[in-house]
C-alpha positions in Angstrom: 115.9 121.2 114.5 115.3 117.9 116.4 114.2 114.9 114.5 110.5 114.0 115.0 109.3 110.5 114.4 105.8 110.6 113.0 103.5 107.6 112.7 102.3 106.9 109.2 99.3 108.8 108.1 96.0 107.0 107.5 96.5 107.3 103.8 100.0 105.9 104.0 98.7 103.0 106.1 95.9 102.4 103.5 98.3 102.1 100.6 100.6 100.0 102.7 97.8 97.5 103.3 96.9 97.6 99.5 100.5 96.8 98.7 100.4 93.8 101.0 97.0 92.5 100.1 96.8 93.1 96.3 99.4 90.5 95.3 97.6 87.9 97.4 94.2 88.8 95.9 95.7 88.5 92.4 97.2 85.1 93.2 93.9 83.9 94.6 92.0 85.1 91.6 94.3 83.1 89.3 93.6 79.8 91.0 90.7 78.9 88.8 92.2 79.3 85.3 91.1 76.0 83.9 88.3 74.5 81.8 84.8 74.8 83.3 81.8 72.5 83.1 83.6 69.2 83.2 80.9 67.2 85.1 79.3 65.9 81.9 80.2 62.2 81.9 82.4 60.8 79.1 82.0 57.1 78.2 85.2 55.1 78.6 85.8 53.0 75.6 88.2 50.7 77.5 89.9 50.3 80.8 92.4 53.1 81.5 95.9 52.1 80.3 98.0 52.6 83.4 95.4 54.9 84.9 92.6 54.4 87.4 89.0 55.2 88.2 88.1 56.7 91.5 84.6 56.2 92.8 83.2 58.6 95.4 80.0 59.5 97.1 79.4 63.2 97.0 77.1 64.9 99.6 76.4 68.6 99.2 74.5 71.5 100.6 74.8 73.3 97.2 71.8 74.2 95.0 71.5 72.1 91.8 72.4 74.1 88.7 70.1 72.2 86.2 73.2 72.0 84.0 74.8 68.5 83.6 78.1 70.2 82.9 78.3 71.8 86.3 75.6 69.8 88.4 75.7 72.2 91.3 76.1 76.0 91.7 77.7 78.0 94.5 74.3 78.9 96.0 72.7 77.3 99.1 70.1 74.6 99.2 67.8 73.7 102.1 67.6 70.1 100.9 71.0 68.3 100.6 71.9 66.1 97.7 74.0 62.9 97.3 75.5 61.7 94.1 77.6 58.8 92.9 80.5 60.1 90.9 83.4 58.4 89.2 86.6 60.1 87.9 89.1 58.6 85.5 92.7 59.6 86.2 95.3 59.3 83.5 98.5 57.3 83.8 101.5 58.5 85.7 103.3 58.7 82.4 101.4 61.9 81.6 100.9 63.4 85.0 103.0 63.9 88.1 101.7 62.8 91.5 100.1 65.6 93.4 98.7 67.3 90.3 95.2 67.6 88.8 95.4 67.2 85.1 92.6 69.6 83.9 91.4 69.2 80.3 92.6 71.9 78.0 89.4 71.5 75.9 86.1 69.7 76.2 85.2 67.0 76.1 88.2 65.8 78.0 90.5 63.0 76.9 90.7 60.2 79.5 94.2 59.3 78.2 95.5 62.7 79.3 92.9 64.4 81.5 90.9 63.9 84.7 87.6 62.8 83.2 84.2 62.3 84.9 82.9 58.9 83.7 79.8 58.5 85.8 77.3 60.7 87.5 74.3 59.0 89.3 72.1 61.0 91.6 70.9 59.2 94.7 67.5 60.0 96.2 67.5 58.3 99.6 69.9 57.5 102.4 69.4 53.8 101.8 70.8 54.2 98.3 73.8 55.9 99.9 74.2 52.9 102.3 73.9 50.5 99.3 76.7 52.5 97.6 78.9 52.2 100.7 78.3 48.5 100.8 79.4 48.1 97.2 82.5 50.3 97.7 83.5 49.2 101.2 87.3 49.2 101.6 88.0 47.3 104.8 85.5 49.5 106.7 87.7 52.6 106.4 85.9 55.8 105.2 87.5 59.1 104.4 85.4 62.3 104.3 87.0 65.2 102.5 85.8 68.8 103.0 87.3 71.4 100.6 88.2 75.0 101.3 87.4 78.5 100.1 87.1 79.4 96.4 86.1 76.0 95.1 83.5 74.9 92.6 81.8 71.6 92.8 84.1 70.2 90.1 87.2 71.7 91.8 86.4 69.6 94.9 85.6 66.5 92.9 88.9 66.5 91.0 91.0 67.4 94.0 89.6 64.6 96.1 90.0 62.1 93.3 93.7 63.1 93.1 94.1 62.8 96.9 92.5 59.3 97.0 94.5 58.1 94.0 97.9 59.5 94.9 97.6 58.6 98.6 96.9 54.9 97.8 94.4 55.1 100.7 92.3 51.9 101.0 89.2 53.8 101.9 85.6 54.4 100.9 85.8 58.0 99.6 83.1 60.5 100.6 83.2 64.1 99.6 81.3 66.9 101.3 81.1 70.0 99.2 79.5 73.2 100.5 78.3 76.3 98.7 81.3 78.3 97.6 80.9 80.8 94.9 84.5 80.3 93.9 85.2 84.1 93.8 87.9 85.7 95.7 85.8 88.6 96.8 83.1 86.4 98.1 85.2 85.3 101.1 82.5 86.3 103.6 79.7 84.5 101.6 81.8 81.4 101.6 82.5 81.7 105.4 78.7 82.0 106.1 78.1 79.0 103.8 80.2 76.9 106.0 78.0 77.9 109.0 75.0 77.2 106.9 76.3 73.7 106.1 77.2 72.6 109.6 74.0 70.5 110.2 74.1 68.9 106.8 77.7 67.7 107.3 76.8 66.5 110.8 74.0 64.4 109.4 76.2 63.1 106.7 78.7 61.9 109.3 75.9 60.5 111.4 74.7 58.4 108.4 78.2 57.0 108.0 78.5 56.3 111.7 75.3 54.3 111.5 76.4 52.4 108.4 77.3 48.8 109.5 79.8 48.6 106.6 81.9 51.4 108.1 84.3 50.6 111.0 86.1 54.0 111.3 86.0 57.4 109.7 88.8 59.8 108.9 87.8 63.5 108.3 90.2 65.3 106.1 89.5 69.1 105.8 91.3 71.9 104.0 91.5 75.6 104.6 88.0 77.1 105.3 86.6 73.6 105.2 88.4 73.0 108.5 86.1 75.5 110.2 83.1 73.6 108.9 84.6 70.3 110.0 85.3 71.5 113.6 81.9 73.2 113.9 80.1 70.1 112.8 81.8 67.7 115.1 81.6 70.1 117.9 77.9 70.4 117.3 77.6 66.6 117.2 79.6 66.2 120.4 77.4 68.7 122.3 74.2 67.2 120.9 75.1 63.6 121.6 77.2 64.1 124.7 80.4 63.1 122.9 81.6 62.1 119.5 80.9 58.6 118.1 83.9 56.3 118.5 83.9 55.6 114.8 85.2 59.1 114.1 88.8 58.1 114.8 90.9 60.6 112.9 90.6 64.3 112.1 93.2 65.8 109.7 93.2 69.6 109.3 95.3 70.9 106.4 96.1 74.6 106.3 93.3 75.3 108.8 91.8 78.8 108.3 90.6 79.0 111.9 91.3 81.7 114.5 93.6 80.0 117.1 91.4 81.2 119.9 88.3 79.8 118.3 90.0 76.5 117.7 90.9 76.3 121.3 87.3 76.6 122.3 86.1 74.2 119.6 88.6 71.6 120.8 87.6 71.9 124.4 83.9 71.6 123.6 84.5 68.2 121.8 84.5 66.7 125.3 87.0 64.3 126.9 87.1 61.5 124.3 88.5 63.0 121.2 89.7 61.5 117.9 93.3 61.5 116.8 94.1 65.0 115.5 96.8 65.9 113.0 97.3 69.4 111.7 99.4 70.5 108.7 100.8 74.0 109.0 103.1 76.2 107.0 104.3 79.6 108.1 104.7 80.8 104.4 101.0 80.2 103.6 100.1 83.4 101.8 96.3 82.6 101.6 96.2 82.4 105.4 98.2 85.6 105.6 95.4 87.3 103.7 92.8 85.6 105.9 94.6 86.9 109.0 94.6 90.4 107.7 90.8 90.5 107.0 90.0 88.7 110.2 91.2 91.1 112.8 94.9 90.2 112.6 94.4 87.1 114.8 96.8 84.2 114.0 95.4 81.5 111.9 95.9 77.9 113.1 97.5 76.9 109.8 100.3 79.4 110.1 101.5 78.7 113.7 105.1 77.7 114.5 104.4 74.6 116.6 107.9 74.8 118.1 107.2 78.1 119.7 105.3 79.0 122.9 102.5 79.0 123.8 101.7 76.5 121.1 104.4 73.9 121.9 103.2 73.4 125.5 99.5 73.4 124.7 99.8 71.1 121.8 101.9 68.7 124.0 99.2 68.7 126.6 96.5 68.0 124.1 98.4 65.3 122.3 97.8 66.9 118.9 100.3 66.0 116.1 101.4 69.0 114.1 103.3 68.6 110.8 105.2 71.7 109.7 105.5 72.0 106.0 107.1 75.4 105.9 110.3 74.2 104.2 108.5 72.0 101.7 108.6 73.4 98.2 105.3 73.9 96.3 104.2 74.8 92.8 101.3 76.6 94.5 102.1 80.3 94.5 100.1 80.7 97.7 101.7 77.7 99.5 98.2 76.7 100.6 97.8 73.3 99.1 101.1 71.6 100.1 99.3 68.7 101.8 97.8 67.5 98.5 100.6 68.4 96.2 103.4 66.7 98.1 103.5 63.0 97.1 105.1 62.1 100.5 102.5 63.9 102.5 99.6 62.5 100.6 100.9 59.0 101.0 101.5 59.8 104.7 97.8 60.6 105.0 96.7 57.5 103.0 99.0 54.9 104.4 99.4 55.9 108.0 97.1 58.6 109.4 93.9 57.1 107.9 94.5 53.9 109.9 95.4 55.8 113.1 99.0 54.6 113.1 101.7 56.6 114.8 104.6 58.1 112.9 107.6 55.9 113.0 111.0 56.1 111.3 110.8 52.6 109.9 107.7 53.1 107.9 107.8 56.8 106.8 110.5 58.4 104.6 109.2 61.9 103.8 112.5 63.6 103.2 114.3 66.5 104.9 112.6 69.7 105.9 109.4 68.2 107.3 109.1 68.4 111.0 106.5 67.2 113.5 105.5 68.1 117.0 103.9 65.4 119.1 103.9 65.3 122.9 106.5 68.0 123.1 109.1 66.6 120.6 110.2 68.5 117.6 112.0 66.3 115.2 111.8 64.8 111.7 108.7 62.9 111.0 109.2 59.3 112.1 110.9 60.1 115.4 107.8 60.9 117.3 105.0 59.0 118.9 101.5 60.3 119.3 99.6 60.3 122.6 96.1 61.5 123.4 94.9 63.0 126.6 91.5 62.6 128.0 91.1 66.0 129.7 89.7 68.9 127.7 92.4 71.5 127.1 92.0 75.1 126.0 95.1 75.4 123.8 95.5 79.1 124.3 93.8 80.2 127.5 94.4 77.3 129.9 92.3 74.5 131.3 88.6 74.5 131.2 86.1 72.3 133.0 84.5 69.3 131.3 81.3 70.3 129.6 78.1 68.7 130.9 76.4 66.3 128.5 73.5 67.7 126.7 70.4 65.9 125.5 69.7 66.0 121.7 67.4 68.8 120.7 65.0 69.2 117.9 65.9 71.3 114.9 64.1 74.2 113.4 61.2 73.4 111.1 63.2 74.8 108.2 65.4 71.6 108.3 62.5 69.3 107.7 63.7 68.5 104.1 67.1 67.8 105.5 65.7 65.3 108.1 63.8 63.6 105.3 67.0 62.7 103.5 69.3 62.0 106.4 66.9 60.2 108.8 
């Protein structure tokens, strides 16, 4: 009898998919195993011994929770909110760089834990401008946009860690969008990023118009990269181009379909910010996202040394830093950019100020590679360039988009205009 090769039955394929996806779902579900309700401020009895306090301005499209321990829920709000938040970070003697020291019990101990020490709601944009004036750091602002499966407090603590460990001399601004922080609410979170596009755009516009801000770096992670790209794309179309103050865009583990990113990039117009993308081919969270998104490659998982990416990235002048060989304590390998002290400092000391990567100023160790203008080498042996022609990274060249006049928003955004105009 001849051998017959049969394709797997539908049931076999189903269980094969379950075997692939279930470990990733379990790992994602375990990401939030820490104390909840940490936003209730704790009074500092004295200045931190060897620690620091990070002040940040937090803008959000989340609905207030009416609970001072959480401040905001994962539900959506028509009216955005802005809050002055300060987080105390313990000394390096009790925490390693790249880690968030969550309290094991409440109230937290500032000597050993990340601790919220101030929460002050702001009711007008002018109060936000006043805050920026008081916290201006050489005119450099960093706007952080978190990813999928994050509570309000998750994003606050992670950004505090990034600002502190990077040593970035910036005015920190966090934008947190309505995530329910549940692994099975992936689609709700994705739609929440769409819901939040205009709120983020208006937040960026308010910073652009602030006379104390000279330049803006956008740092977005995971699903937050979709929100970032959609907001600046929307701004570019509405205004006929992006404001020059938006100088740097850093996308860490971007959960974006590569075809969609190509179109977003092109529609930013001819004058684009400096772009840096952190990728890792062993990112398990993006593997799951690819599976549930039609098996289309995610931008954060590409190998920048392979075609067609290498040629297209070269033409676009996009810097891609490959972290695949970087070790991580994160089981999903999804947060390497924040956990690696070298990479966080690279963000804070070089990329925020728009500087190129040079051997004499960066020592990030072996295993980290970068692709800029067609060169694959260790970080420090590449020089960034930027082209002025819109490039579709996957499908080829597209014509420059015509400039569009600003349009009015739907009446449902009236409350939003009241805060951001």
